[in-house]
PyMOL commands that place a pseudoatom at each C-alpha (Angstrom):
pseudoatom trace, name=CA, resn=MET, resi=1, chain=A, elem=C, hetatm=0, pos=[123.433, 52.074, 67.378]
pseudoatom trace, name=CA, resn=ARG, resi=2, chain=A, elem=C, hetatm=0, pos=[123.377, 52.592, 63.609]
pseudoatom trace, name=CA, resn=VAL, resi=3, chain=A, elem=C, hetatm=0, pos=[126.086, 54.702, 61.952]
pseudoatom trace, name=CA, resn=SER, resi=4, chain=A, elem=C, hetatm=0, pos=[127.285, 55.250, 58.407]
pseudoatom trace, name=CA, resn=GLY, resi=5, chain=A, elem=C, hetatm=0, pos=[130.180, 56.310, 56.225]
pseudoatom trace, name=CA, resn=LYS, resi=6, chain=A, elem=C, hetatm=0, pos=[133.559, 54.954, 55.154]
pseudoatom trace, name=CA, resn=ASN, resi=7, chain=A, elem=C, hetatm=0, pos=[135.604, 56.937, 57.672]
pseudoatom trace, name=CA, resn=VAL, resi=8, chain=A, elem=C, hetatm=0, pos=[133.317, 55.870, 60.493]
pseudoatom trace, name=CA, resn=PHE, resi=9, chain=A, elem=C, hetatm=0, pos=[133.728, 52.209, 59.513]
pseudoatom trace, name=CA, resn=ASN, resi=10, chain=A, elem=C, hetatm=0, pos=[137.514, 52.556, 59.500]
pseudoatom trace, name=CA, resn=GLU, resi=11, chain=A, elem=C, hetatm=0, pos=[137.467, 54.103, 62.991]
pseudoatom trace, name=CA, resn=ILE, resi=12, chain=A, elem=C, hetatm=0, pos=[135.195, 51.541, 64.651]
pseudoatom trace, name=CA, resn=ASP, resi=13, chain=A, elem=C, hetatm=0, pos=[136.595, 48.706, 66.719]
pseudoatom trace, name=CA, resn=ILE, resi=14, chain=A, elem=C, hetatm=0, pos=[135.832, 45.617, 64.637]
pseudoatom trace, name=CA, resn=LYS, resi=15, chain=A, elem=C, hetatm=0, pos=[134.631, 43.785, 67.755]
pseudoatom trace, name=CA, resn=ASN, resi=16, chain=A, elem=C, hetatm=0, pos=[131.768, 46.304, 68.118]
pseudoatom trace, name=CA, resn=ILE, resi=17, chain=A, elem=C, hetatm=0, pos=[130.332, 45.715, 64.645]
pseudoatom trace, name=CA, resn=LYS, resi=18, chain=A, elem=C, hetatm=0, pos=[127.196, 43.564, 64.498]
pseudoatom trace, name=CA, resn=ARG, resi=19, chain=A, elem=C, hetatm=0, pos=[126.404, 43.816, 60.782]
pseudoatom trace, name=CA, resn=VAL, resi=20, chain=A, elem=C, hetatm=0, pos=[127.045, 45.986, 57.745]
pseudoatom trace, name=CA, resn=TYR, resi=21, chain=A, elem=C, hetatm=0, pos=[124.686, 47.105, 54.988]
pseudoatom trace, name=CA, resn=LEU, resi=22, chain=A, elem=C, hetatm=0, pos=[126.363, 47.755, 51.625]
pseudoatom trace, name=CA, resn=SER, resi=23, chain=A, elem=C, hetatm=0, pos=[124.899, 49.340, 48.509]
pseudoatom trace, name=CA, resn=LYS, resi=24, chain=A, elem=C, hetatm=0, pos=[125.067, 47.284, 45.324]
pseudoatom trace, name=CA, resn=ASN, resi=25, chain=A, elem=C, hetatm=0, pos=[127.641, 49.613, 43.789]
pseudoatom trace, name=CA, resn=PHE, resi=26, chain=A, elem=C, hetatm=0, pos=[129.908, 49.882, 46.864]
pseudoatom trace, name=CA, resn=LYS, resi=27, chain=A, elem=C, hetatm=0, pos=[133.513, 49.614, 45.636]
pseudoatom trace, name=CA, resn=ASP, resi=28, chain=A, elem=C, hetatm=0, pos=[135.901, 50.373, 48.494]
pseudoatom trace, name=CA, resn=ASN, resi=29, chain=A, elem=C, hetatm=0, pos=[138.188, 47.348, 48.236]
pseudoatom trace, name=CA, resn=LYS, resi=30, chain=A, elem=C, hetatm=0, pos=[139.950, 48.006, 51.534]
pseudoatom trace, name=CA, resn=ILE, resi=31, chain=A, elem=C, hetatm=0, pos=[136.662, 48.002, 53.460]
pseudoatom trace, name=CA, resn=LEU, resi=32, chain=A, elem=C, hetatm=0, pos=[135.369, 44.986, 51.560]
pseudoatom trace, name=CA, resn=GLU, resi=33, chain=A, elem=C, hetatm=0, pos=[138.568, 43.115, 52.389]
pseudoatom trace, name=CA, resn=THR, resi=34, chain=A, elem=C, hetatm=0, pos=[138.266, 44.066, 56.075]
pseudoatom trace, name=CA, resn=ILE, resi=35, chain=A, elem=C, hetatm=0, pos=[134.666, 42.816, 56.166]
pseudoatom trace, name=CA, resn=LYS, resi=36, chain=A, elem=C, hetatm=0, pos=[135.532, 39.491, 54.578]
pseudoatom trace, name=CA, resn=ASN, resi=37, chain=A, elem=C, hetatm=0, pos=[138.769, 38.902, 56.494]
pseudoatom trace, name=CA, resn=ASN, resi=38, chain=A, elem=C, hetatm=0, pos=[137.004, 39.503, 59.816]
pseudoatom trace, name=CA, resn=LYS, resi=39, chain=A, elem=C, hetatm=0, pos=[133.924, 37.498, 58.801]
pseudoatom trace, name=CA, resn=ILE, resi=40, chain=A, elem=C, hetatm=0, pos=[131.616, 40.443, 59.485]
pseudoatom trace, name=CA, resn=LYS, resi=41, chain=A, elem=C, hetatm=0, pos=[128.016, 39.807, 58.507]
pseudoatom trace, name=CA, resn=TYR, resi=42, chain=A, elem=C, hetatm=0, pos=[127.034, 42.031, 55.573]
pseudoatom trace, name=CA, resn=ILE, resi=43, chain=A, elem=C, hetatm=0, pos=[123.860, 42.574, 53.562]
pseudoatom trace, name=CA, resn=ILE, resi=44, chain=A, elem=C, hetatm=0, pos=[123.747, 43.955, 50.012]
pseudoatom trace, name=CA, resn=THR, resi=45, chain=A, elem=C, hetatm=0, pos=[120.954, 46.522, 50.024]
pseudoatom trace, name=CA, resn=GLU, resi=46, chain=A, elem=C, hetatm=0, pos=[119.134, 48.754, 47.545]
pseudoatom trace, name=CA, resn=ASN, resi=47, chain=A, elem=C, hetatm=0, pos=[120.194, 52.411, 47.639]
pseudoatom trace, name=CA, resn=ASN, resi=48, chain=A, elem=C, hetatm=0, pos=[116.689, 53.711, 48.287]
pseudoatom trace, name=CA, resn=ILE, resi=49, chain=A, elem=C, hetatm=0, pos=[116.323, 51.411, 51.296]
pseudoatom trace, name=CA, resn=MET, resi=50, chain=A, elem=C, hetatm=0, pos=[119.670, 52.558, 52.680]
pseudoatom trace, name=CA, resn=ASP, resi=51, chain=A, elem=C, hetatm=0, pos=[118.689, 56.202, 52.225]
pseudoatom trace, name=CA, resn=LYS, resi=52, chain=A, elem=C, hetatm=0, pos=[115.591, 55.551, 54.310]
pseudoatom trace, name=CA, resn=MET, resi=53, chain=A, elem=C, hetatm=0, pos=[117.809, 54.101, 57.035]
pseudoatom trace, name=CA, resn=ILE, resi=54, chain=A, elem=C, hetatm=0, pos=[120.384, 56.948, 57.015]
pseudoatom trace, name=CA, resn=LYS, resi=55, chain=A, elem=C, hetatm=0, pos=[120.821, 59.669, 54.406]
pseudoatom trace, name=CA, resn=ASN, resi=56, chain=A, elem=C, hetatm=0, pos=[124.262, 60.525, 52.996]
pseudoatom trace, name=CA, resn=ASN, resi=57, chain=A, elem=C, hetatm=0, pos=[125.536, 57.084, 53.980]
pseudoatom trace, name=CA, resn=GLN, resi=58, chain=A, elem=C, hetatm=0, pos=[128.322, 56.725, 51.333]
pseudoatom trace, name=CA, resn=GLY, resi=59, chain=A, elem=C, hetatm=0, pos=[126.980, 53.303, 50.497]
pseudoatom trace, name=CA, resn=ILE, resi=60, chain=A, elem=C, hetatm=0, pos=[127.744, 51.751, 53.884]
pseudoatom trace, name=CA, resn=ILE, resi=61, chain=A, elem=C, hetatm=0, pos=[125.683, 51.553, 57.079]
pseudoatom trace, name=CA, resn=ILE, resi=62, chain=A, elem=C, hetatm=0, pos=[126.974, 49.814, 60.183]
pseudoatom trace, name=CA, resn=ASP, resi=63, chain=A, elem=C, hetatm=0, pos=[125.048, 48.369, 63.111]
pseudoatom trace, name=CA, resn=ILE, resi=64, chain=A, elem=C, hetatm=0, pos=[127.276, 48.564, 66.181]
pseudoatom trace, name=CA, resn=ASN, resi=65, chain=A, elem=C, hetatm=0, pos=[126.912, 47.973, 69.886]
pseudoatom trace, name=CA, resn=ASP, resi=66, chain=A, elem=C, hetatm=0, pos=[125.667, 50.966, 71.832]
pseudoatom trace, name=CA, resn=TYR, resi=67, chain=A, elem=C, hetatm=0, pos=[128.413, 53.150, 73.260]
pseudoatom trace, name=CA, resn=GLU, resi=68, chain=A, elem=C, hetatm=0, pos=[129.565, 51.985, 76.682]
pseudoatom trace, name=CA, resn=TYR, resi=69, chain=A, elem=C, hetatm=0, pos=[129.879, 54.963, 78.993]
pseudoatom trace, name=CA, resn=LYS, resi=70, chain=A, elem=C, hetatm=0, pos=[132.631, 54.843, 81.574]
pseudoatom trace, name=CA, resn=ASN, resi=71, chain=A, elem=C, hetatm=0, pos=[132.307, 55.276, 85.336]
pseudoatom trace, name=CA, resn=ILE, resi=72, chain=A, elem=C, hetatm=0, pos=[133.573, 58.293, 87.239]
pseudoatom trace, name=CA, resn=ASN, resi=73, chain=A, elem=C, hetatm=0, pos=[135.948, 55.946, 89.067]
pseudoatom trace, name=CA, resn=ASP, resi=74, chain=A, elem=C, hetatm=0, pos=[137.665, 55.356, 85.719]
pseudoatom trace, name=CA, resn=ILE, resi=75, chain=A, elem=C, hetatm=0, pos=[139.062, 58.905, 85.599]
pseudoatom trace, name=CA, resn=SER, resi=76, chain=A, elem=C, hetatm=0, pos=[142.817, 58.713, 85.193]
pseudoatom trace, name=CA, resn=SER, resi=77, chain=A, elem=C, hetatm=0, pos=[143.983, 62.134, 83.937]
pseudoatom trace, name=CA, resn=ASP, resi=78, chain=A, elem=C, hetatm=0, pos=[144.759, 65.415, 85.699]
pseudoatom trace, name=CA, resn=PHE, resi=79, chain=A, elem=C, hetatm=0, pos=[142.639, 67.496, 83.297]
pseudoatom trace, name=CA, resn=VAL, resi=80, chain=A, elem=C, hetatm=0, pos=[138.931, 66.616, 83.206]
pseudoatom trace, name=CA, resn=LEU, resi=81, chain=A, elem=C, hetatm=0, pos=[136.181, 68.232, 81.146]
pseudoatom trace, name=CA, resn=ILE, resi=82, chain=A, elem=C, hetatm=0, pos=[132.540, 68.622, 82.232]
pseudoatom trace, name=CA, resn=LEU, resi=83, chain=A, elem=C, hetatm=0, pos=[129.860, 69.508, 79.660]
pseudoatom trace, name=CA, resn=ASP, resi=84, chain=A, elem=C, hetatm=0, pos=[126.884, 71.002, 81.467]
pseudoatom trace, name=CA, resn=HIS, resi=85, chain=A, elem=C, hetatm=0, pos=[123.835, 69.937, 79.401]
pseudoatom trace, name=CA, resn=LEU, resi=86, chain=A, elem=C, hetatm=0, pos=[125.369, 70.524, 75.989]
pseudoatom trace, name=CA, resn=GLU, resi=87, chain=A, elem=C, hetatm=0, pos=[122.735, 69.930, 73.319]
pseudoatom trace, name=CA, resn=ASP, resi=88, chain=A, elem=C, hetatm=0, pos=[124.375, 70.028, 69.876]
pseudoatom trace, name=CA, resn=PRO, resi=89, chain=A, elem=C, hetatm=0, pos=[125.977, 66.719, 68.791]
pseudoatom trace, name=CA, resn=HIS, resi=90, chain=A, elem=C, hetatm=0, pos=[128.244, 68.567, 66.337]
pseudoatom trace, name=CA, resn=ASN, resi=91, chain=A, elem=C, hetatm=0, pos=[129.609, 70.663, 69.209]
pseudoatom trace, name=CA, resn=PHE, resi=92, chain=A, elem=C, hetatm=0, pos=[130.023, 67.537, 71.319]
pseudoatom trace, name=CA, resn=GLY, resi=93, chain=A, elem=C, hetatm=0, pos=[131.953, 65.744, 68.591]
pseudoatom trace, name=CA, resn=ALA, resi=94, chain=A, elem=C, hetatm=0, pos=[134.171, 68.766, 67.952]
pseudoatom trace, name=CA, resn=ILE, resi=95, chain=A, elem=C, hetatm=0, pos=[134.927, 69.100, 71.673]
pseudoatom trace, name=CA, resn=ILE, resi=96, chain=A, elem=C, hetatm=0, pos=[135.832, 65.411, 71.903]
pseudoatom trace, name=CA, resn=ARG, resi=97, chain=A, elem=C, hetatm=0, pos=[138.199, 65.851, 68.956]
pseudoatom trace, name=CA, resn=THR, resi=98, chain=A, elem=C, hetatm=0, pos=[139.914, 68.864, 70.516]
pseudoatom trace, name=CA, resn=ALA, resi=99, chain=A, elem=C, hetatm=0, pos=[140.101, 67.255, 73.943]
pseudoatom trace, name=CA, resn=GLU, resi=100, chain=A, elem=C, hetatm=0, pos=[141.779, 64.139, 72.573]
pseudoatom trace, name=CA, resn=SER, resi=101, chain=A, elem=C, hetatm=0, pos=[144.246, 66.208, 70.559]
pseudoatom trace, name=CA, resn=ILE, resi=102, chain=A, elem=C, hetatm=0, pos=[145.651, 67.837, 73.704]
pseudoatom trace, name=CA, resn=GLY, resi=103, chain=A, elem=C, hetatm=0, pos=[145.560, 64.724, 75.846]
pseudoatom trace, name=CA, resn=ILE, resi=104, chain=A, elem=C, hetatm=0, pos=[142.310, 65.091, 77.806]
pseudoatom trace, name=CA, resn=LYS, resi=105, chain=A, elem=C, hetatm=0, pos=[141.039, 61.559, 78.354]
pseudoatom trace, name=CA, resn=ASP, resi=106, chain=A, elem=C, hetatm=0, pos=[137.943, 62.083, 80.531]
pseudoatom trace, name=CA, resn=ILE, resi=107, chain=A, elem=C, hetatm=0, pos=[134.751, 63.980, 79.655]
pseudoatom trace, name=CA, resn=ILE, resi=108, chain=A, elem=C, hetatm=0, pos=[131.766, 64.030, 82.005]
pseudoatom trace, name=CA, resn=ILE, resi=109, chain=A, elem=C, hetatm=0, pos=[128.204, 64.606, 80.777]
pseudoatom trace, name=CA, resn=PRO, resi=110, chain=A, elem=C, hetatm=0, pos=[124.842, 64.415, 82.568]
pseudoatom trace, name=CA, resn=LYS, resi=111, chain=A, elem=C, hetatm=0, pos=[122.464, 61.599, 81.757]
pseudoatom trace, name=CA, resn=ASP, resi=112, chain=A, elem=C, hetatm=0, pos=[119.358, 63.773, 81.346]
pseudoatom trace, name=CA, resn=ARG, resi=113, chain=A, elem=C, hetatm=0, pos=[118.721, 66.811, 79.123]
pseudoatom trace, name=CA, resn=SER, resi=114, chain=A, elem=C, hetatm=0, pos=[122.056, 66.434, 77.375]
pseudoatom trace, name=CA, resn=VAL, resi=115, chain=A, elem=C, hetatm=0, pos=[123.458, 65.252, 74.083]
pseudoatom trace, name=CA, resn=SER, resi=116, chain=A, elem=C, hetatm=0, pos=[124.601, 61.633, 74.158]
pseudoatom trace, name=CA, resn=VAL, resi=117, chain=A, elem=C, hetatm=0, pos=[126.958, 59.634, 71.970]
pseudoatom trace, name=CA, resn=ASN, resi=118, chain=A, elem=C, hetatm=0, pos=[125.226, 59.066, 68.636]
pseudoatom trace, name=CA, resn=GLU, resi=119, chain=A, elem=C, hetatm=0, pos=[126.091, 58.819, 64.946]
pseudoatom trace, name=CA, resn=THR, resi=120, chain=A, elem=C, hetatm=0, pos=[126.573, 62.581, 64.542]
pseudoatom trace, name=CA, resn=VAL, resi=121, chain=A, elem=C, hetatm=0, pos=[128.889, 62.755, 67.551]
pseudoatom trace, name=CA, resn=MET, resi=122, chain=A, elem=C, hetatm=0, pos=[130.880, 59.814, 66.245]
pseudoatom trace, name=CA, resn=LYS, resi=123, chain=A, elem=C, hetatm=0, pos=[131.316, 61.422, 62.824]
pseudoatom trace, name=CA, resn=ALA, resi=124, chain=A, elem=C, hetatm=0, pos=[132.163, 64.871, 64.207]
pseudoatom trace, name=CA, resn=SER, resi=125, chain=A, elem=C, hetatm=0, pos=[134.774, 63.442, 66.567]
pseudoatom trace, name=CA, resn=ALA, resi=126, chain=A, elem=C, hetatm=0, pos=[136.690, 62.082, 63.544]
pseudoatom trace, name=CA, resn=GLY, resi=127, chain=A, elem=C, hetatm=0, pos=[137.839, 58.976, 65.411]
pseudoatom trace, name=CA, resn=ALA, resi=128, chain=A, elem=C, hetatm=0, pos=[138.799, 60.734, 68.651]
pseudoatom trace, name=CA, resn=LEU, resi=129, chain=A, elem=C, hetatm=0, pos=[135.896, 59.084, 70.471]
pseudoatom trace, name=CA, resn=ASN, resi=130, chain=A, elem=C, hetatm=0, pos=[137.871, 55.840, 70.476]
pseudoatom trace, name=CA, resn=TYR, resi=131, chain=A, elem=C, hetatm=0, pos=[140.547, 57.399, 72.694]
pseudoatom trace, name=CA, resn=VAL, resi=132, chain=A, elem=C, hetatm=0, pos=[138.440, 59.389, 75.180]
pseudoatom trace, name=CA, resn=ASN, resi=133, chain=A, elem=C, hetatm=0, pos=[136.345, 58.218, 78.130]
pseudoatom trace, name=CA, resn=ILE, resi=134, chain=A, elem=C, hetatm=0, pos=[132.831, 59.633, 78.090]
pseudoatom trace, name=CA, resn=ILE, resi=135, chain=A, elem=C, hetatm=0, pos=[131.478, 59.421, 81.633]
pseudoatom trace, name=CA, resn=GLN, resi=136, chain=A, elem=C, hetatm=0, pos=[127.720, 59.764, 82.041]
pseudoatom trace, name=CA, resn=VAL, resi=137, chain=A, elem=C, hetatm=0, pos=[126.480, 60.752, 85.522]
pseudoatom trace, name=CA, resn=THR, resi=138, chain=A, elem=C, hetatm=0, pos=[123.061, 61.361, 87.037]
pseudoatom trace, name=CA, resn=ASN, resi=139, chain=A, elem=C, hetatm=0, pos=[124.156, 64.460, 88.991]
pseudoatom trace, name=CA, resn=LEU, resi=140, chain=A, elem=C, hetatm=0, pos=[126.869, 66.913, 87.945]
pseudoatom trace, name=CA, resn=VAL, resi=141, chain=A, elem=C, hetatm=0, pos=[127.229, 68.458, 91.397]
pseudoatom trace, name=CA, resn=ASN, resi=142, chain=A, elem=C, hetatm=0, pos=[127.943, 65.036, 92.873]
pseudoatom trace, name=CA, resn=ALA, resi=143, chain=A, elem=C, hetatm=0, pos=[130.537, 64.525, 90.154]
pseudoatom trace, name=CA, resn=ILE, resi=144, chain=A, elem=C, hetatm=0, pos=[132.120, 67.893, 90.984]
pseudoatom trace, name=CA, resn=ASN, resi=145, chain=A, elem=C, hetatm=0, pos=[132.261, 66.989, 94.667]
pseudoatom trace, name=CA, resn=TYR, resi=146, chain=A, elem=C, hetatm=0, pos=[133.888, 63.670, 93.783]
pseudoatom trace, name=CA, resn=LEU, resi=147, chain=A, elem=C, hetatm=0, pos=[136.549, 65.517, 91.787]
pseudoatom trace, name=CA, resn=LYS, resi=148, chain=A, elem=C, hetatm=0, pos=[137.119, 68.014, 94.599]
pseudoatom trace, name=CA, resn=ASP, resi=149, chain=A, elem=C, hetatm=0, pos=[137.554, 65.165, 97.066]
pseudoatom trace, name=CA, resn=ASN, resi=150, chain=A, elem=C, hetatm=0, pos=[140.257, 63.843, 94.758]
pseudoatom trace, name=CA, resn=GLY, resi=151, chain=A, elem=C, hetatm=0, pos=[142.184, 67.095, 94.549]
pseudoatom trace, name=CA, resn=TYR, resi=152, chain=A, elem=C, hetatm=0, pos=[140.702, 68.715, 91.458]
pseudoatom trace, name=CA, resn=PHE, resi=153, chain=A, elem=C, hetatm=0, pos=[140.090, 72.477, 91.225]
pseudoatom trace, name=CA, resn=ILE, resi=154, chain=A, elem=C, hetatm=0, pos=[136.890, 73.301, 89.300]
pseudoatom trace, name=CA, resn=TYR, resi=155, chain=A, elem=C, hetatm=0, pos=[136.941, 76.112, 86.713]
pseudoatom trace, name=CA, resn=GLY, resi=156, chain=A, elem=C, hetatm=0, pos=[133.646, 77.195, 85.164]
pseudoatom trace, name=CA, resn=ALA, resi=157, chain=A, elem=C, hetatm=0, pos=[133.668, 79.027, 81.816]
pseudoatom trace, name=CA, resn=GLU, resi=158, chain=A, elem=C, hetatm=0, pos=[131.327, 82.033, 81.756]
pseudoatom trace, name=CA, resn=ALA, resi=159, chain=A, elem=C, hetatm=0, pos=[131.403, 85.508, 80.207]
pseudoatom trace, name=CA, resn=ASP, resi=160, chain=A, elem=C, hetatm=0, pos=[131.666, 87.361, 83.526]
pseudoatom trace, name=CA, resn=GLY, resi=161, chain=A, elem=C, hetatm=0, pos=[134.660, 85.497, 84.911]
pseudoatom trace, name=CA, resn=VAL, resi=162, chain=A, elem=C, hetatm=0, pos=[138.332, 86.280, 85.411]
pseudoatom trace, name=CA, resn=ASN, resi=163, chain=A, elem=C, hetatm=0, pos=[140.477, 86.335, 82.268]
pseudoatom trace, name=CA, resn=TYR, resi=164, chain=A, elem=C, hetatm=0, pos=[141.828, 82.783, 82.033]
pseudoatom trace, name=CA, resn=LYS, resi=165, chain=A, elem=C, hetatm=0, pos=[145.264, 84.155, 81.095]
pseudoatom trace, name=CA, resn=ASN, resi=166, chain=A, elem=C, hetatm=0, pos=[145.570, 85.655, 84.577]
pseudoatom trace, name=CA, resn=ILE, resi=167, chain=A, elem=C, hetatm=0, pos=[144.993, 82.339, 86.384]
pseudoatom trace, name=CA, resn=ASN, resi=168, chain=A, elem=C, hetatm=0, pos=[147.640, 80.002, 87.742]
pseudoatom trace, name=CA, resn=PHE, resi=169, chain=A, elem=C, hetatm=0, pos=[145.848, 76.742, 87.169]
pseudoatom trace, name=CA, resn=ASN, resi=170, chain=A, elem=C, hetatm=0, pos=[145.980, 73.878, 89.603]
pseudoatom trace, name=CA, resn=ASP, resi=171, chain=A, elem=C, hetatm=0, pos=[147.840, 70.745, 88.494]
pseudoatom trace, name=CA, resn=LYS, resi=172, chain=A, elem=C, hetatm=0, pos=[144.618, 68.747, 88.826]
pseudoatom trace, name=CA, resn=LYS, resi=173, chain=A, elem=C, hetatm=0, pos=[141.873, 70.712, 87.132]
pseudoatom trace, name=CA, resn=CYS, resi=174, chain=A, elem=C, hetatm=0, pos=[138.381, 70.398, 85.724]
pseudoatom trace, name=CA, resn=LEU, resi=175, chain=A, elem=C, hetatm=0, pos=[136.935, 72.764, 83.121]
pseudoatom trace, name=CA, resn=VAL, resi=176, chain=A, elem=C, hetatm=0, pos=[133.154, 73.158, 82.978]
pseudoatom trace, name=CA, resn=ILE, resi=177, chain=A, elem=C, hetatm=0, pos=[131.580, 74.220, 79.675]
pseudoatom trace, name=CA, resn=GLY, resi=178, chain=A, elem=C, hetatm=0, pos=[127.915, 75.245, 79.719]
pseudoatom trace, name=CA, resn=SER, resi=179, chain=A, elem=C, hetatm=0, pos=[125.128, 74.628, 77.234]
pseudoatom trace, name=CA, resn=GLU, resi=180, chain=A, elem=C, hetatm=0, pos=[124.785, 76.563, 73.988]
pseudoatom trace, name=CA, resn=GLY, resi=181, chain=A, elem=C, hetatm=0, pos=[121.802, 78.620, 75.102]
pseudoatom trace, name=CA, resn=ASN, resi=182, chain=A, elem=C, hetatm=0, pos=[122.001, 78.866, 78.882]
pseudoatom trace, name=CA, resn=GLY, resi=183, chain=A, elem=C, hetatm=0, pos=[125.638, 78.480, 79.816]
pseudoatom trace, name=CA, resn=ILE, resi=184, chain=A, elem=C, hetatm=0, pos=[126.488, 76.850, 83.132]
pseudoatom trace, name=CA, resn=SER, resi=185, chain=A, elem=C, hetatm=0, pos=[123.494, 76.029, 85.336]
pseudoatom trace, name=CA, resn=ASN, resi=186, chain=A, elem=C, hetatm=0, pos=[123.206, 77.977, 88.585]
pseudoatom trace, name=CA, resn=LEU, resi=187, chain=A, elem=C, hetatm=0, pos=[123.825, 75.049, 90.911]
pseudoatom trace, name=CA, resn=VAL, resi=188, chain=A, elem=C, hetatm=0, pos=[126.881, 73.892, 88.964]
pseudoatom trace, name=CA, resn=ARG, resi=189, chain=A, elem=C, hetatm=0, pos=[128.229, 77.448, 88.915]
pseudoatom trace, name=CA, resn=LYS, resi=190, chain=A, elem=C, hetatm=0, pos=[127.860, 77.748, 92.698]
pseudoatom trace, name=CA, resn=ASN, resi=191, chain=A, elem=C, hetatm=0, pos=[130.002, 74.642, 93.083]
pseudoatom trace, name=CA, resn=CYS, resi=192, chain=A, elem=C, hetatm=0, pos=[132.816, 75.864, 90.824]
pseudoatom trace, name=CA, resn=ASP, resi=193, chain=A, elem=C, hetatm=0, pos=[135.955, 77.098, 92.572]
pseudoatom trace, name=CA, resn=GLU, resi=194, chain=A, elem=C, hetatm=0, pos=[136.617, 79.828, 89.993]
pseudoatom trace, name=CA, resn=ILE, resi=195, chain=A, elem=C, hetatm=0, pos=[134.743, 81.360, 87.060]
pseudoatom trace, name=CA, resn=ILE, resi=196, chain=A, elem=C, hetatm=0, pos=[136.985, 82.103, 84.091]
pseudoatom trace, name=CA, resn=SER, resi=197, chain=A, elem=C, hetatm=0, pos=[136.367, 83.744, 80.736]
pseudoatom trace, name=CA, resn=LEU, resi=198, chain=A, elem=C, hetatm=0, pos=[137.824, 84.723, 77.395]
pseudoatom trace, name=CA, resn=THR, resi=199, chain=A, elem=C, hetatm=0, pos=[138.548, 88.364, 76.554]
pseudoatom trace, name=CA, resn=MET, resi=200, chain=A, elem=C, hetatm=0, pos=[136.108, 89.533, 73.870]
pseudoatom trace, name=CA, resn=LYS, resi=201, chain=A, elem=C, hetatm=0, pos=[137.222, 92.552, 71.821]
pseudoatom trace, name=CA, resn=GLY, resi=202, chain=A, elem=C, hetatm=0, pos=[134.861, 92.457, 68.864]
pseudoatom trace, name=CA, resn=HIS, resi=203, chain=A, elem=C, hetatm=0, pos=[131.200, 93.281, 68.378]
pseudoatom trace, name=CA, resn=VAL, resi=204, chain=A, elem=C, hetatm=0, pos=[130.166, 89.637, 68.849]
pseudoatom trace, name=CA, resn=ASN, resi=205, chain=A, elem=C, hetatm=0, pos=[130.076, 88.919, 72.575]
pseudoatom trace, name=CA, resn=SER, resi=206, chain=A, elem=C, hetatm=0, pos=[129.827, 85.136, 72.532]
pseudoatom trace, name=CA, resn=LEU, resi=207, chain=A, elem=C, hetatm=0, pos=[131.434, 82.145, 70.854]
pseudoatom trace, name=CA, resn=ASN, resi=208, chain=A, elem=C, hetatm=0, pos=[130.204, 78.749, 69.756]
pseudoatom trace, name=CA, resn=ALA, resi=209, chain=A, elem=C, hetatm=0, pos=[130.535, 76.316, 72.669]
pseudoatom trace, name=CA, resn=SER, resi=210, chain=A, elem=C, hetatm=0, pos=[133.036, 74.091, 70.873]
pseudoatom trace, name=CA, resn=VAL, resi=211, chain=A, elem=C, hetatm=0, pos=[135.172, 77.090, 69.840]
pseudoatom trace, name=CA, resn=ALA, resi=212, chain=A, elem=C, hetatm=0, pos=[135.248, 78.545, 73.352]
pseudoatom trace, name=CA, resn=ALA, resi=213, chain=A, elem=C, hetatm=0, pos=[136.013, 75.113, 74.779]
pseudoatom trace, name=CA, resn=ALA, resi=214, chain=A, elem=C, hetatm=0, pos=[138.866, 74.622, 72.305]
pseudoatom trace, name=CA, resn=ILE, resi=215, chain=A, elem=C, hetatm=0, pos=[140.503, 77.958, 73.166]
pseudoatom trace, name=CA, resn=LEU, resi=216, chain=A, elem=C, hetatm=0, pos=[140.249, 77.291, 76.894]
pseudoatom trace, name=CA, resn=MET, resi=217, chain=A, elem=C, hetatm=0, pos=[141.416, 73.690, 76.672]
pseudoatom trace, name=CA, resn=TYR, resi=218, chain=A, elem=C, hetatm=0, pos=[144.513, 74.711, 74.734]
pseudoatom trace, name=CA, resn=GLY, resi=219, chain=A, elem=C, hetatm=0, pos=[145.097, 77.761, 76.929]
pseudoatom trace, name=CA, resn=ILE, resi=220, chain=A, elem=C, hetatm=0, pos=[144.781, 75.849, 80.175]
pseudoatom trace, name=CA, resn=GLY, resi=221, chain=A, elem=C, hetatm=0, pos=[146.486, 72.679, 79.053]
pseudoatom trace, name=CA, resn=ASP, resi=222, chain=A, elem=C, hetatm=0, pos=[149.436, 74.338, 77.328]
for i in range(1, 222): cmd.bond("trace and resi %d" % i, "trace and resi %d" % (i + 1))
show_as sticks, trace
zoom trace
């Protein structure tokens, strides 16, 4: 995977870095010291070449190992998040950031027709990706059944559900957030134990997926 930016470099586990490309006028002494002290391979590169690799790179591009997804057996927390075919990497990164901030450690995503961990997700998560397990599965319904077998109650977020403020949430819970355009898929919805929603009082009747997820995660996890 190829990522860029000073903040991204500072958040990456040094062991995952394969090489670094630096512009000729790169002057961040702290990063330069880290590269040299850890004997990281680096290549001084022309700006125009770097811009062809990744735009808006802040003079540093990093080749890292591809993200290693965790297994569903690695789940260790009592609050799990499922993202049902989310598509926007900015939303994904923002959700990861919010989840980590309230202590959610496990996020499940489907392997197909879904956003995956990439440079945009890494940047948008602002370092939170390092502290959250992203679990990629081939079938969300199977994942839901696994959680149910292990005592989790499944709550799906949709506009026509019960106000989440009126729910006494189970100690072991899973929140399902649907995709930006289609919401929760029919089969996943049928396997949810309860459909919950936010109260909408304005003229706009829907929220960005990451905003809705943030409100629900804080509301449920508080």
